[in-house]
PDB file of N, CA, C and O in Angstrom, chain B, residues numbered from 101:
ATOM      1  N   UNK B 101     349.940 254.086 321.939  1.00  0.00           N
ATOM      2  CA  UNK B 101     350.382 254.263 323.301  1.00  0.00           C
ATOM      3  C   UNK B 101     351.613 255.166 323.303  1.00  0.00           C
ATOM      4  O   UNK B 101     352.543 254.960 322.524  1.00  0.00           O
ATOM      5  N   UNK B 102     351.612 256.140 324.158  1.00  0.00           N
ATOM      6  CA  UNK B 102     352.697 257.122 324.196  1.00  0.00           C
ATOM      7  C   UNK B 102     353.932 256.559 324.896  1.00  0.00           C
ATOM      8  O   UNK B 102     353.849 255.715 325.788  1.00  0.00           O
ATOM      9  N   UNK B 103     355.067 257.063 324.453  1.00  0.00           N
ATOM     10  CA  UNK B 103     356.332 256.655 325.053  1.00  0.00           C
ATOM     11  C   UNK B 103     356.452 257.322 326.426  1.00  0.00           C
ATOM     12  O   UNK B 103     356.139 258.503 326.573  1.00  0.00           O
ATOM     13  N   UNK B 104     356.897 256.579 327.411  1.00  0.00           N
ATOM     14  CA  UNK B 104     357.072 257.163 328.741  1.00  0.00           C
ATOM     15  C   UNK B 104     358.357 258.001 328.770  1.00  0.00           C
ATOM     16  O   UNK B 104     359.201 257.900 327.880  1.00  0.00           O
ATOM     17  N   UNK B 105     358.482 258.803 329.782  1.00  0.00           N
ATOM     18  CA  UNK B 105     359.647 259.672 329.904  1.00  0.00           C
ATOM     19  C   UNK B 105     360.920 258.844 330.086  1.00  0.00           C
ATOM     20  O   UNK B 105     360.895 257.776 330.697  1.00  0.00           O
ATOM     21  N   UNK B 106     362.013 259.343 329.557  1.00  0.00           N
ATOM     22  CA  UNK B 106     363.293 258.650 329.701  1.00  0.00           C
ATOM     23  C   UNK B 106     363.815 258.801 331.116  1.00  0.00           C
ATOM     24  O   UNK B 106     363.480 259.748 331.828  1.00  0.00           O
ATOM     25  N   UNK B 107     364.635 257.855 331.501  1.00  0.00           N
ATOM     26  CA  UNK B 107     365.333 257.980 332.779  1.00  0.00           C
ATOM     27  C   UNK B 107     366.406 259.056 332.633  1.00  0.00           C
ATOM     28  O   UNK B 107     366.971 259.239 331.554  1.00  0.00           O
ATOM     29  N   UNK B 108     366.673 259.747 333.701  1.00  0.00           N
ATOM     30  CA  UNK B 108     367.735 260.751 333.644  1.00  0.00           C
ATOM     31  C   UNK B 108     369.083 260.035 333.573  1.00  0.00           C
ATOM     32  O   UNK B 108     369.201 258.897 334.029  1.00  0.00           O
ATOM     33  N   UNK B 109     370.096 260.686 333.010  1.00  0.00           N
ATOM     34  CA  UNK B 109     371.415 260.054 332.958  1.00  0.00           C
ATOM     35  C   UNK B 109     371.933 259.660 334.338  1.00  0.00           C
ATOM     36  O   UNK B 109     372.620 258.648 334.474  1.00  0.00           O
ATOM     37  N   UNK B 110     371.612 260.443 335.354  1.00  0.00           N
ATOM     38  CA  UNK B 110     372.080 260.132 336.712  1.00  0.00           C
ATOM     39  C   UNK B 110     371.463 258.829 337.222  1.00  0.00           C
ATOM     40  O   UNK B 110     372.160 257.999 337.807  1.00  0.00           O
ATOM     41  N   UNK B 111     370.166 258.649 337.002  1.00  0.00           N
ATOM     42  CA  UNK B 111     369.498 257.417 337.445  1.00  0.00           C
ATOM     43  C   UNK B 111     370.031 256.221 336.657  1.00  0.00           C
ATOM     44  O   UNK B 111     370.288 255.161 337.228  1.00  0.00           O
ATOM     45  N   UNK B 112     370.198 256.395 335.333  1.00  0.00           N
ATOM     46  CA  UNK B 112     370.745 255.300 334.517  1.00  0.00           C
ATOM     47  C   UNK B 112     372.122 254.894 335.009  1.00  0.00           C
ATOM     48  O   UNK B 112     372.432 253.708 335.120  1.00  0.00           O
ATOM     49  N   UNK B 113     372.946 255.895 335.302  1.00  0.00           N
ATOM     50  CA  UNK B 113     374.298 255.618 335.783  1.00  0.00           C
ATOM     51  C   UNK B 113     374.256 254.884 337.119  1.00  0.00           C
ATOM     52  O   UNK B 113     375.020 253.944 337.338  1.00  0.00           O
ATOM     53  N   UNK B 114     373.374 255.307 338.000  1.00  0.00           N
ATOM     54  CA  UNK B 114     373.264 254.669 339.315  1.00  0.00           C
ATOM     55  C   UNK B 114     372.821 253.211 339.185  1.00  0.00           C
ATOM     56  O   UNK B 114     373.349 252.333 339.867  1.00  0.00           O
ATOM     57  N   UNK B 115     371.842 252.960 338.299  1.00  0.00           N
ATOM     58  CA  UNK B 115     371.364 251.591 338.086  1.00  0.00           C
ATOM     59  C   UNK B 115     372.517 250.712 337.594  1.00  0.00           C
ATOM     60  O   UNK B 115     372.695 249.589 338.067  1.00  0.00           O
ATOM     61  N   UNK B 116     373.288 251.226 336.651  1.00  0.00           N
ATOM     62  CA  UNK B 116     374.394 250.450 336.082  1.00  0.00           C
ATOM     63  C   UNK B 116     375.523 250.252 337.093  1.00  0.00           C
ATOM     64  O   UNK B 116     376.173 249.207 337.103  1.00  0.00           O
ATOM     65  N   UNK B 117     375.754 251.249 337.939  1.00  0.00           N
ATOM     66  CA  UNK B 117     376.764 251.098 338.991  1.00  0.00           C
ATOM     67  C   UNK B 117     376.361 249.995 339.968  1.00  0.00           C
ATOM     68  O   UNK B 117     377.180 249.157 340.345  1.00  0.00           O
ATOM     69  N   UNK B 118     375.087 250.004 340.374  1.00  0.00           N
ATOM     70  CA  UNK B 118     374.607 248.984 341.311  1.00  0.00           C
ATOM     71  C   UNK B 118     374.713 247.596 340.684  1.00  0.00           C
ATOM     72  O   UNK B 118     375.070 246.631 341.360  1.00  0.00           O
ATOM     73  N   UNK B 119     374.404 247.499 339.404  1.00  0.00           N
ATOM     74  CA  UNK B 119     374.512 246.200 338.737  1.00  0.00           C
ATOM     75  C   UNK B 119     375.976 245.768 338.638  1.00  0.00           C
ATOM     76  O   UNK B 119     376.289 244.585 338.778  1.00  0.00           O
ATOM     77  N   UNK B 120     376.863 246.725 338.397  1.00  0.00           N
ATOM     78  CA  UNK B 120     378.293 246.404 338.267  1.00  0.00           C
ATOM     79  C   UNK B 120     378.889 245.898 339.579  1.00  0.00           C
ATOM     80  O   UNK B 120     379.812 245.083 339.562  1.00  0.00           O
ATOM     81  N   UNK B 121     378.372 246.372 340.716  1.00  0.00           N
ATOM     82  CA  UNK B 121     378.918 245.907 341.999  1.00  0.00           C
ATOM     83  C   UNK B 121     378.240 244.629 342.484  1.00  0.00           C
ATOM     84  O   UNK B 121     378.497 244.157 343.591  1.00  0.00           O
ATOM     85  N   UNK B 122     377.367 244.074 341.635  1.00  0.00           N
ATOM     86  CA  UNK B 122     376.809 242.770 341.968  1.00  0.00           C
ATOM     87  C   UNK B 122     375.355 242.751 342.377  1.00  0.00           C
ATOM     88  O   UNK B 122     374.829 241.686 342.701  1.00  0.00           O
ATOM     89  N   UNK B 123     374.689 243.881 342.373  1.00  0.00           N
ATOM     90  CA  UNK B 123     373.272 243.894 342.706  1.00  0.00           C
ATOM     91  C   UNK B 123     372.489 243.275 341.561  1.00  0.00           C
ATOM     92  O   UNK B 123     372.806 243.501 340.393  1.00  0.00           O
ATOM     93  N   UNK B 124     371.481 242.505 341.888  1.00  0.00           N
ATOM     94  CA  UNK B 124     370.613 241.909 340.876  1.00  0.00           C
ATOM     95  C   UNK B 124     369.512 242.877 340.479  1.00  0.00           C
ATOM     96  O   UNK B 124     369.321 243.916 341.112  1.00  0.00           O
ATOM     97  N   UNK B 125     368.795 242.525 339.428  1.00  0.00           N
ATOM     98  CA  UNK B 125     367.727 243.391 338.938  1.00  0.00           C
ATOM     99  C   UNK B 125     366.630 243.590 339.978  1.00  0.00           C
ATOM    100  O   UNK B 125     366.128 244.701 340.150  1.00  0.00           O
ATOM    101  N   UNK B 126     366.256 242.515 340.673  1.00  0.00           N
ATOM    102  CA  UNK B 126     365.188 242.611 341.667  1.00  0.00           C
ATOM    103  C   UNK B 126     365.617 243.484 342.853  1.00  0.00           C
ATOM    104  O   UNK B 126     364.810 244.237 343.397  1.00  0.00           O
ATOM    105  N   UNK B 127     366.867 243.379 343.243  1.00  0.00           N
ATOM    106  CA  UNK B 127     367.364 244.196 344.362  1.00  0.00           C
ATOM    107  C   UNK B 127     367.386 245.681 343.975  1.00  0.00           C
ATOM    108  O   UNK B 127     367.058 246.546 344.786  1.00  0.00           O
ATOM    109  N   UNK B 128     367.772 245.958 342.744  1.00  0.00           N
ATOM    110  CA  UNK B 128     367.756 247.344 342.267  1.00  0.00           C
ATOM    111  C   UNK B 128     366.314 247.841 342.205  1.00  0.00           C
ATOM    112  O   UNK B 128     366.036 248.993 342.538  1.00  0.00           O
ATOM    113  N   UNK B 129     365.394 246.966 341.776  1.00  0.00           N
ATOM    114  CA  UNK B 129     363.979 247.339 341.705  1.00  0.00           C
ATOM    115  C   UNK B 129     363.417 247.656 343.088  1.00  0.00           C
ATOM    116  O   UNK B 129     362.583 248.550 343.230  1.00  0.00           O
ATOM    117  N   UNK B 130     363.873 246.922 344.110  1.00  0.00           N
ATOM    118  CA  UNK B 130     363.433 247.224 345.481  1.00  0.00           C
ATOM    119  C   UNK B 130     363.943 248.589 345.922  1.00  0.00           C
ATOM    120  O   UNK B 130     363.271 249.296 346.674  1.00  0.00           O
ATOM    121  N   UNK B 131     365.126 248.956 345.456  1.00  0.00           N
ATOM    122  CA  UNK B 131     365.700 250.270 345.789  1.00  0.00           C
ATOM    123  C   UNK B 131     364.957 251.392 345.058  1.00  0.00           C
ATOM    124  O   UNK B 131     364.740 252.469 345.614  1.00  0.00           O
ATOM    125  N   UNK B 132     364.572 251.128 343.806  1.00  0.00           N
ATOM    126  CA  UNK B 132     363.848 252.101 342.981  1.00  0.00           C
ATOM    127  C   UNK B 132     362.528 251.487 342.521  1.00  0.00           C
ATOM    128  O   UNK B 132     362.413 251.086 341.363  1.00  0.00           O
ATOM    129  N   UNK B 133     361.524 251.405 343.407  1.00  0.00           N
ATOM    130  CA  UNK B 133     360.266 250.727 343.048  1.00  0.00           C
ATOM    131  C   UNK B 133     359.450 251.449 341.968  1.00  0.00           C
ATOM    132  O   UNK B 133     358.574 250.841 341.354  1.00  0.00           O
ATOM    133  N   UNK B 134     359.724 252.728 341.732  1.00  0.00           N
ATOM    134  CA  UNK B 134     358.971 253.458 340.715  1.00  0.00           C
ATOM    135  C   UNK B 134     359.468 253.151 339.298  1.00  0.00           C
ATOM    136  O   UNK B 134     358.838 253.556 338.321  1.00  0.00           O
ATOM    137  N   UNK B 135     360.595 252.437 339.181  1.00  0.00           N
ATOM    138  CA  UNK B 135     361.133 252.032 337.878  1.00  0.00           C
ATOM    139  C   UNK B 135     360.835 250.549 337.703  1.00  0.00           C
ATOM    140  O   UNK B 135     361.174 249.731 338.559  1.00  0.00           O
ATOM    141  N   UNK B 136     360.199 250.211 336.587  1.00  0.00           N
ATOM    142  CA  UNK B 136     359.815 248.817 336.380  1.00  0.00           C
ATOM    143  C   UNK B 136     361.040 247.917 336.218  1.00  0.00           C
ATOM    144  O   UNK B 136     362.118 248.365 335.829  1.00  0.00           O
ATOM    145  N   UNK B 137     360.842 246.656 336.525  1.00  0.00           N
ATOM    146  CA  UNK B 137     361.913 245.666 336.443  1.00  0.00           C
ATOM    147  C   UNK B 137     362.420 245.540 335.001  1.00  0.00           C
ATOM    148  O   UNK B 137     363.623 245.413 334.770  1.00  0.00           O
ATOM    149  N   UNK B 138     361.502 245.577 334.044  1.00  0.00           N
ATOM    150  CA  UNK B 138     361.914 245.457 332.642  1.00  0.00           C
ATOM    151  C   UNK B 138     362.735 246.669 332.203  1.00  0.00           C
ATOM    152  O   UNK B 138     363.651 246.530 331.393  1.00  0.00           O
ATOM    153  N   UNK B 139     362.420 247.848 332.724  1.00  0.00           N
ATOM    154  CA  UNK B 139     363.194 249.050 332.407  1.00  0.00           C
ATOM    155  C   UNK B 139     364.607 248.934 332.967  1.00  0.00           C
ATOM    156  O   UNK B 139     365.571 249.340 332.316  1.00  0.00           O
ATOM    157  N   UNK B 140     364.729 248.392 334.150  1.00  0.00           N
ATOM    158  CA  UNK B 140     366.048 248.210 334.761  1.00  0.00           C
ATOM    159  C   UNK B 140     366.882 247.240 333.932  1.00  0.00           C
ATOM    160  O   UNK B 140     368.053 247.502 333.661  1.00  0.00           O
ATOM    161  N   UNK B 141     366.284 246.121 333.530  1.00  0.00           N
ATOM    162  CA  UNK B 141     367.001 245.156 332.682  1.00  0.00           C
ATOM    163  C   UNK B 141     367.444 245.799 331.370  1.00  0.00           C
ATOM    164  O   UNK B 141     368.590 245.647 330.947  1.00  0.00           O
ATOM    165  N   UNK B 142     366.524 246.515 330.736  1.00  0.00           N
ATOM    166  CA  UNK B 142     366.809 247.156 329.455  1.00  0.00           C
ATOM    167  C   UNK B 142     367.913 248.201 329.596  1.00  0.00           C
ATOM    168  O   UNK B 142     368.777 248.312 328.726  1.00  0.00           O
ATOM    169  N   UNK B 143     367.888 248.966 330.686  1.00  0.00           N
ATOM    170  CA  UNK B 143     368.898 249.994 330.928  1.00  0.00           C
ATOM    171  C   UNK B 143     370.282 249.386 331.055  1.00  0.00           C
ATOM    172  O   UNK B 143     371.242 249.898 330.479  1.00  0.00           O
ATOM    173  N   UNK B 144     370.391 248.311 331.796  1.00  0.00           N
ATOM    174  CA  UNK B 144     371.689 247.648 331.969  1.00  0.00           C
ATOM    175  C   UNK B 144     372.149 247.053 330.644  1.00  0.00           C
ATOM    176  O   UNK B 144     373.328 247.140 330.302  1.00  0.00           O
ATOM    177  N   UNK B 145     371.235 246.455 329.902  1.00  0.00           N
ATOM    178  CA  UNK B 145     371.577 245.827 328.627  1.00  0.00           C
ATOM    179  C   UNK B 145     372.076 246.862 327.609  1.00  0.00           C
ATOM    180  O   UNK B 145     373.017 246.587 326.865  1.00  0.00           O
ATOM    181  N   UNK B 146     371.463 248.029 327.571  1.00  0.00           N
ATOM    182  CA  UNK B 146     371.786 249.045 326.573  1.00  0.00           C
ATOM    183  C   UNK B 146     372.925 249.978 326.992  1.00  0.00           C
ATOM    184  O   UNK B 146     373.323 250.844 326.212  1.00  0.00           O
ATOM    185  N   UNK B 147     373.446 249.821 328.189  1.00  0.00           N
ATOM    186  CA  UNK B 147     374.489 250.732 328.682  1.00  0.00           C
ATOM    187  C   UNK B 147     375.728 250.722 327.779  1.00  0.00           C
ATOM    188  O   UNK B 147     376.369 251.759 327.606  1.00  0.00           O
ATOM    189  N   UNK B 148     376.064 249.589 327.216  1.00  0.00           N
ATOM    190  CA  UNK B 148     377.264 249.509 326.376  1.00  0.00           C
ATOM    191  C   UNK B 148     377.108 250.314 325.085  1.00  0.00           C
ATOM    192  O   UNK B 148     378.108 250.709 324.485  1.00  0.00           O
ATOM    193  N   UNK B 149     375.882 250.561 324.652  1.00  0.00           N
ATOM    194  CA  UNK B 149     375.643 251.317 323.424  1.00  0.00           C
ATOM    195  C   UNK B 149     375.662 252.825 323.629  1.00  0.00           C
ATOM    196  O   UNK B 149     375.767 253.586 322.667  1.00  0.00           O
ATOM    197  N   UNK B 150     375.563 253.251 324.872  1.00  0.00           N
ATOM    198  CA  UNK B 150     375.522 254.692 325.143  1.00  0.00           C
ATOM    199  C   UNK B 150     376.923 255.269 325.168  1.00  0.00           C
ATOM    200  O   UNK B 150     377.891 254.586 325.500  1.00  0.00           O
ATOM    201  N   UNK B 151     377.012 256.544 324.809  1.00  0.00           N
ATOM    202  CA  UNK B 151     378.295 257.245 324.852  1.00  0.00           C
ATOM    203  C   UNK B 151     378.240 258.265 325.977  1.00  0.00           C
ATOM    204  O   UNK B 151     377.472 259.225 325.918  1.00  0.00           O
ATOM    205  N   UNK B 152     379.045 258.057 326.985  1.00  0.00           N
ATOM    206  CA  UNK B 152     379.110 258.941 328.153  1.00  0.00           C
ATOM    207  C   UNK B 152     377.746 259.128 328.800  1.00  0.00           C
ATOM    208  O   UNK B 152     377.415 260.227 329.245  1.00  0.00           O
ATOM    209  N   UNK B 153     376.952 258.062 328.855  1.00  0.00           N
ATOM    210  CA  UNK B 153     375.662 258.100 329.532  1.00  0.00           C
ATOM    211  C   UNK B 153     374.553 258.781 328.770  1.00  0.00           C
ATOM    212  O   UNK B 153     373.464 258.948 329.320  1.00  0.00           O
ATOM    213  N   UNK B 154     374.770 259.184 327.526  1.00  0.00           N
ATOM    214  CA  UNK B 154     373.763 259.886 326.747  1.00  0.00           C
ATOM    215  C   UNK B 154     373.138 258.912 325.756  1.00  0.00           C
ATOM    216  O   UNK B 154     373.845 258.151 325.096  1.00  0.00           O
ATOM    217  N   UNK B 155     371.827 258.937 325.654  1.00  0.00           N
ATOM    218  CA  UNK B 155     371.125 258.056 324.727  1.00  0.00           C
ATOM    219  C   UNK B 155     371.466 258.389 323.291  1.00  0.00           C
ATOM    220  O   UNK B 155     371.794 259.529 322.963  1.00  0.00           O
ATOM    221  N   UNK B 156     371.386 257.379 322.437  1.00  0.00           N
ATOM    222  CA  UNK B 156     371.592 257.604 321.017  1.00  0.00           C
ATOM    223  C   UNK B 156     370.401 258.400 320.489  1.00  0.00           C
ATOM    224  O   UNK B 156     369.272 258.188 320.931  1.00  0.00           O
ATOM    225  N   UNK B 157     370.641 259.309 319.551  1.00  0.00           N
ATOM    226  CA  UNK B 157     369.517 260.088 319.025  1.00  0.00           C
ATOM    227  C   UNK B 157     368.557 259.198 318.240  1.00  0.00           C
ATOM    228  O   UNK B 157     368.966 258.230 317.600  1.00  0.00           O
ATOM    229  N   UNK B 158     367.299 259.540 318.303  1.00  0.00           N
ATOM    230  CA  UNK B 158     366.308 258.811 317.525  1.00  0.00           C
ATOM    231  C   UNK B 158     366.364 259.281 316.086  1.00  0.00           C
ATOM    232  O   UNK B 158     366.754 260.416 315.812  1.00  0.00           O
ATOM    233  N   UNK B 159     365.984 258.432 315.186  1.00  0.00           N
ATOM    234  CA  UNK B 159     366.138 258.739 313.768  1.00  0.00           C
ATOM    235  C   UNK B 159     365.269 259.911 313.327  1.00  0.00           C
ATOM    236  O   UNK B 159     365.740 260.771 312.583  1.00  0.00           O
ATOM    237  N   UNK B 160     364.040 259.967 313.755  1.00  0.00           N
ATOM    238  CA  UNK B 160     363.167 261.062 313.385  1.00  0.00           C
ATOM    239  C   UNK B 160     362.683 260.972 311.945  1.00  0.00           C
ATOM    240  O   UNK B 160     362.993 260.027 311.219  1.00  0.00           O
ATOM    241  N   UNK B 161     361.929 261.963 311.562  1.00  0.00           N
ATOM    242  CA  UNK B 161     361.360 261.996 310.225  1.00  0.00           C
ATOM    243  C   UNK B 161     362.425 262.403 309.218  1.00  0.00           C
ATOM    244  O   UNK B 161     363.224 263.294 309.506  1.00  0.00           O
ATOM    245  N   UNK B 162     362.460 261.777 308.043  1.00  0.00           N
ATOM    246  CA  UNK B 162     363.452 262.166 307.035  1.00  0.00           C
ATOM    247  C   UNK B 162     363.158 263.560 306.494  1.00  0.00           C
ATOM    248  O   UNK B 162     362.001 263.977 306.437  1.00  0.00           O
ATOM    249  N   UNK B 163     364.187 264.267 306.105  1.00  0.00           N
ATOM    250  CA  UNK B 163     364.048 265.618 305.576  1.00  0.00           C
ATOM    251  C   UNK B 163     363.511 265.558 304.155  1.00  0.00           C
ATOM    252  O   UNK B 163     363.923 264.705 303.368  1.00  0.00           O
ATOM    253  N   UNK B 164     362.586 266.468 303.819  1.00  0.00           N
ATOM    254  CA  UNK B 164     362.056 266.522 302.468  1.00  0.00           C
ATOM    255  C   UNK B 164     363.000 267.271 301.545  1.00  0.00           C
ATOM    256  O   UNK B 164     363.152 266.909 300.379  1.00  0.00           O
ATOM    257  N   UNK B 165     363.630 268.305 302.058  1.00  0.00           N
ATOM    258  CA  UNK B 165     364.541 269.101 301.242  1.00  0.00           C
ATOM    259  C   UNK B 165     365.964 268.922 301.741  1.00  0.00           C
ATOM    260  O   UNK B 165     366.223 268.863 302.943  1.00  0.00           O
ATOM    261  N   UNK B 166     366.871 268.840 300.792  1.00  0.00           N
ATOM    262  CA  UNK B 166     368.278 268.742 301.157  1.00  0.00           C
ATOM    263  C   UNK B 166     368.813 270.157 301.390  1.00  0.00           C
ATOM    264  O   UNK B 166     368.132 271.144 301.112  1.00  0.00           O
ATOM    265  N   UNK B 167     370.024 270.236 301.896  1.00  0.00           N
ATOM    266  CA  UNK B 167     370.654 271.544 302.093  1.00  0.00           C
ATOM    267  C   UNK B 167     370.834 272.258 300.754  1.00  0.00           C
ATOM    268  O   UNK B 167     370.711 273.481 300.680  1.00  0.00           O
ATOM    269  N   UNK B 168     371.125 271.495 299.695  1.00  0.00           N
ATOM    270  CA  UNK B 168     371.279 272.095 298.359  1.00  0.00           C
ATOM    271  C   UNK B 168     369.960 272.705 297.891  1.00  0.00           C
ATOM    272  O   UNK B 168     369.957 273.782 297.296  1.00  0.00           O
ATOM    273  N   UNK B 169     368.831 272.024 298.155  1.00  0.00           N
ATOM    274  CA  UNK B 169     367.524 272.575 297.796  1.00  0.00           C
ATOM    275  C   UNK B 169     367.273 273.885 298.528  1.00  0.00           C
ATOM    276  O   UNK B 169     366.800 274.855 297.935  1.00  0.00           O
ATOM    277  N   UNK B 170     367.590 273.909 299.812  1.00  0.00           N
ATOM    278  CA  UNK B 170     367.389 275.125 300.608  1.00  0.00           C
ATOM    279  C   UNK B 170     368.248 276.267 300.077  1.00  0.00           C
ATOM    280  O   UNK B 170     367.793 277.409 300.003  1.00  0.00           O
ATOM    281  N   UNK B 171     369.488 275.961 299.707  1.00  0.00           N
ATOM    282  CA  UNK B 171     370.373 276.989 299.151  1.00  0.00           C
ATOM    283  C   UNK B 171     369.822 277.546 297.847  1.00  0.00           C
ATOM    284  O   UNK B 171     369.878 278.754 297.621  1.00  0.00           O
ATOM    285  N   UNK B 172     369.282 276.668 296.972  1.00  0.00           N
ATOM    286  CA  UNK B 172     368.709 277.125 295.701  1.00  0.00           C
ATOM    287  C   UNK B 172     367.516 278.039 295.932  1.00  0.00           C
ATOM    288  O   UNK B 172     367.356 279.038 295.231  1.00  0.00           O
ATOM    289  N   UNK B 173     366.683 277.710 296.902  1.00  0.00           N
ATOM    290  CA  UNK B 173     365.511 278.544 297.208  1.00  0.00           C
ATOM    291  C   UNK B 173     365.965 279.910 297.708  1.00  0.00           C
ATOM    292  O   UNK B 173     365.438 280.937 297.281  1.00  0.00           O
ATOM    293  N   UNK B 174     366.940 279.925 298.611  1.00  0.00           N
ATOM    294  CA  UNK B 174     367.443 281.207 299.125  1.00  0.00           C
ATOM    295  C   UNK B 174     368.082 282.039 298.022  1.00  0.00           C
ATOM    296  O   UNK B 174     367.881 283.252 297.967  1.00  0.00           O
ATOM    297  N   UNK B 175     368.847 281.401 297.143  1.00  0.00           N
ATOM    298  CA  UNK B 175     369.464 282.126 296.029  1.00  0.00           C
ATOM    299  C   UNK B 175     368.402 282.732 295.114  1.00  0.00           C
ATOM    300  O   UNK B 175     368.539 283.869 294.664  1.00  0.00           O
ATOM    301  N   UNK B 176     367.353 281.974 294.845  1.00  0.00           N
ATOM    302  CA  UNK B 176     366.281 282.474 293.987  1.00  0.00           C
ATOM    303  C   UNK B 176     365.584 283.671 294.619  1.00  0.00           C
ATOM    304  O   UNK B 176     365.236 284.618 293.914  1.00  0.00           O
ATOM    305  N   UNK B 177     365.373 283.650 295.926  1.00  0.00           N
ATOM    306  CA  UNK B 177     364.714 284.784 296.576  1.00  0.00           C
ATOM    307  C   UNK B 177     365.617 286.005 296.604  1.00  0.00           C
ATOM    308  O   UNK B 177     365.128 287.133 296.533  1.00  0.00           O
ATOM    309  N   UNK B 178     366.920 285.802 296.707  1.00  0.00           N
ATOM    310  CA  UNK B 178     367.837 286.937 296.714  1.00  0.00           C
ATOM    311  C   UNK B 178     367.985 287.551 295.328  1.00  0.00           C
ATOM    312  O   UNK B 178     368.166 288.763 295.212  1.00  0.00           O
ATOM    313  N   UNK B 179     367.910 286.734 294.268  1.00  0.00           N
ATOM    314  CA  UNK B 179     368.046 287.236 292.910  1.00  0.00           C
ATOM    315  C   UNK B 179     366.853 288.084 292.502  1.00  0.00           C
ATOM    316  O   UNK B 179     367.024 289.153 291.917  1.00  0.00           O
ATOM    317  N   UNK B 180     365.643 287.617 292.804  1.00  0.00           N
ATOM    318  CA  UNK B 180     364.451 288.338 292.371  1.00  0.00           C
ATOM    319  C   UNK B 180     363.373 288.245 293.450  1.00  0.00           C
ATOM    320  O   UNK B 180     362.429 287.468 293.312  1.00  0.00           O
ATOM    321  N   UNK B 181     363.503 289.023 294.516  1.00  0.00           N
ATOM    322  CA  UNK B 181     362.568 288.899 295.639  1.00  0.00           C
ATOM    323  C   UNK B 181     361.131 289.273 295.273  1.00  0.00           C
ATOM    324  O   UNK B 181     360.195 288.740 295.868  1.00  0.00           O
ATOM    325  N   UNK B 182     360.932 290.187 294.299  1.00  0.00           N
ATOM    326  CA  UNK B 182     359.586 290.614 293.941  1.00  0.00           C
ATOM    327  C   UNK B 182     358.790 289.452 293.343  1.00  0.00           C
ATOM    328  O   UNK B 182     357.645 289.221 293.730  1.00  0.00           O
ATOM    329  N   UNK B 183     359.391 288.726 292.407  1.00  0.00           N
ATOM    330  CA  UNK B 183     358.691 287.595 291.803  1.00  0.00           C
ATOM    331  C   UNK B 183     358.434 286.487 292.807  1.00  0.00           C
ATOM    332  O   UNK B 183     357.395 285.829 292.745  1.00  0.00           O
ATOM    333  N   UNK B 184     359.346 286.271 293.717  1.00  0.00           N
ATOM    334  CA  UNK B 184     359.146 285.216 294.711  1.00  0.00           C
ATOM    335  C   UNK B 184     358.016 285.586 295.671  1.00  0.00           C
ATOM    336  O   UNK B 184     357.289 284.706 296.132  1.00  0.00           O
ATOM    337  N   UNK B 185     357.857 286.875 295.979  1.00  0.00           N
ATOM    338  CA  UNK B 185     356.785 287.310 296.877  1.00  0.00           C
ATOM    339  C   UNK B 185     355.431 287.143 296.217  1.00  0.00           C
ATOM    340  O   UNK B 185     354.444 286.850 296.892  1.00  0.00           O
ATOM    341  N   UNK B 186     355.372 287.326 294.904  1.00  0.00           N
ATOM    342  CA  UNK B 186     354.102 287.188 294.185  1.00  0.00           C
ATOM    343  C   UNK B 186     353.768 285.728 293.906  1.00  0.00           C
ATOM    344  O   UNK B 186     352.627 285.406 293.575  1.00  0.00           O
ATOM    345  N   UNK B 187     354.731 284.861 294.032  1.00  0.00           N
ATOM    346  CA  UNK B 187     354.492 283.459 293.810  1.00  0.00           C
ATOM    347  C   UNK B 187     354.718 283.008 292.390  1.00  0.00           C
ATOM    348  O   UNK B 187     354.400 281.869 292.048  1.00  0.00           O
ATOM    349  N   UNK B 188     355.264 283.881 291.541  1.00  0.00           N
ATOM    350  CA  UNK B 188     355.536 283.483 290.162  1.00  0.00           C
ATOM    351  C   UNK B 188     356.965 283.001 290.061  1.00  0.00           C
ATOM    352  O   UNK B 188     357.859 283.582 290.675  1.00  0.00           O
ATOM    353  N   UNK B 189     357.195 281.951 289.299  1.00  0.00           N
ATOM    354  CA  UNK B 189     358.565 281.464 289.151  1.00  0.00           C
ATOM    355  C   UNK B 189     359.431 282.421 288.356  1.00  0.00           C
ATOM    356  O   UNK B 189     358.940 283.109 287.461  1.00  0.00           O
ATOM    357  N   UNK B 190     360.703 282.470 288.673  1.00  0.00           N
ATOM    358  CA  UNK B 190     361.607 283.415 288.015  1.00  0.00           C
ATOM    359  C   UNK B 190     362.243 282.837 286.772  1.00  0.00           C
ATOM    360  O   UNK B 190     362.971 283.559 286.090  1.00  0.00           O
ATOM    361  N   UNK B 191     362.013 281.571 286.432  1.00  0.00           N
ATOM    362  CA  UNK B 191     362.650 280.994 285.256  1.00  0.00           C
ATOM    363  C   UNK B 191     361.948 281.338 284.016  1.00  0.00           C
ATOM    364  O   UNK B 191     362.367 280.924 282.935  1.00  0.00           O
TER     365      UNK B 191
END
C-alpha cells in the first residue's frame, strides 16, 4: 500500500494551533473533513519532534559506496583514463 501525501507545513501548523487553543480532535476533523481523525491525532502527537514545522528526513536506502570509495574511483580515472574507459584495471 502506497504512502499518502504528507500534510503541508501550513496545515500541520494550523491543526496544532487549533489543538493548542483547546479544540478537540473531532472538532478539528469537522473543520477539515478531508483529513482523517487518526492523521490529526498523529500530527498533534508528533509536533514536538518536528523542527520549525518540517518533518524529520526519512532514513532511505543505505549508500553502497562511501565518499572515500568515490574519491578513489575518481582518482583512478584521472590517473589513467584510457584504461578505465576500456574496463581494464590499472593496478
